[in-house]
Every structure is written in C-alpha cells, then in structure tokens.
C-alpha positions in Angstrom: -31.8 -22.2 28.4 -32.0 -18.4 28.4 -28.2 -18.0 28.5 -27.8 -20.4 25.6 -30.3 -18.4 23.5 -28.6 -15.1 24.4 -25.2 -16.5 23.5 -26.4 -17.9 20.2 -28.1 -14.6 19.3 -24.9 -12.6 20.1 -22.7 -15.0 18.0 -25.1 -14.7 15.0 -25.4 -11.0 15.3 -21.6 -10.5 15.4 -21.3 -12.5 12.2 -23.8 -10.2 10.5 -21.9 -7.1 11.8 -18.6 -8.4 10.2 -20.5 -9.2 7.0 -21.7 -5.7 6.7 -18.3 -4.2 7.6 -16.5 -5.7 4.6 -18.2 -3.6 1.9 -17.6 -0.4 3.9 -13.9 -1.2 4.2 -13.7 -2.0 0.5 -15.3 1.4 -0.3 -12.8 3.2 2.0 -9.9 1.5 0.1 -11.5 2.3 -3.3 -11.9 6.0 -2.3 -8.4 6.3 -0.9 -6.9 4.7 -4.0 -8.1 7.6 -6.1 -6.2 10.1 -3.9 -3.2 8.2 -2.6 0.2 8.1 -4.2 1.8 4.7 -3.7 4.7 3.0 -5.3 3.8 0.6 -8.0 4.7 -2.4 -5.8 2.5 -1.1 -2.9 -0.3 -0.3 -5.3 -0.2 -3.9 -6.6 -0.2 -5.2 -3.0 -3.2 -3.1 -2.0 -5.2 -4.0 -5.1 -4.5 -7.7 -4.5 -5.4 -7.5 -0.8 -8.6 -5.6 -1.7 -9.5 -8.3 -4.3 -8.8 -11.1 -1.8 -11.0 -9.2 0.8 -13.9 -9.2 -1.7 -13.4 -12.8 -2.6 -13.4 -13.8 1.1 -16.5 -11.7 1.7 -18.4 -13.3 -1.1 -17.4 -16.7 0.2 -18.7 -15.8 3.7 -15.3 -15.7 5.3 -15.7 -12.3 6.9 -12.9 -12.6 9.4 -10.4 -13.3 6.6 -11.9 -10.6 4.5 -11.5 -8.0 7.2 -7.9 -9.1 7.9 -7.0 -8.7 4.2 -8.7 -5.3 4.0 -7.0 -4.1 7.2 -3.6 -5.0 5.8 -4.4 -3.1 2.6 -5.5 -0.1 4.7 -2.3 -0.3 6.7 -0.2 -0.1 3.6 -2.2 2.9 2.5 -1.9 4.6 5.9 -5.7 4.9 6.4 -7.9 3.8 9.2 
C-alpha cells in the first residue's frame, strides 16, 4: 500500500512539474525572439510552435507542449 501511495504521488508531482515548466519555456522563447535574427521562414515556424505549445499547455497536454516548445528553442539555438 505504501509503495502504491508513493508511486501515485510521484506521478502526480511530475505532472505538476511539467505544467509549471511550460510557461517558463514560453517566456524564454518570447525573450529570445526579441534579440534573435531568424529567416522569415524560421520565424514563422518558431511562432507557430510557440503558439501550439501554449495551446497544448492550456489543454493540459504538457508533454506535447514541452515537445513543441523544445523544437522552437532548437530552431532558435537556445537551451
């Protein structure tokens, strides 16, 4: 019973951690967009991925959100 409770707590806590990571990643992208020179094509891709990340976050799909935001950051060359 104890192991089940611990496992459940860890799973729930990790979901919360992802949920709080999304806004931070969006902020990093927003800040970098002000200082980064990208081609018009890459700028469009980054903005689209950032918007998708926000949509996923609002829908509670934090794994998908973090994936989209990570791809946007990769295009921008930031961590």
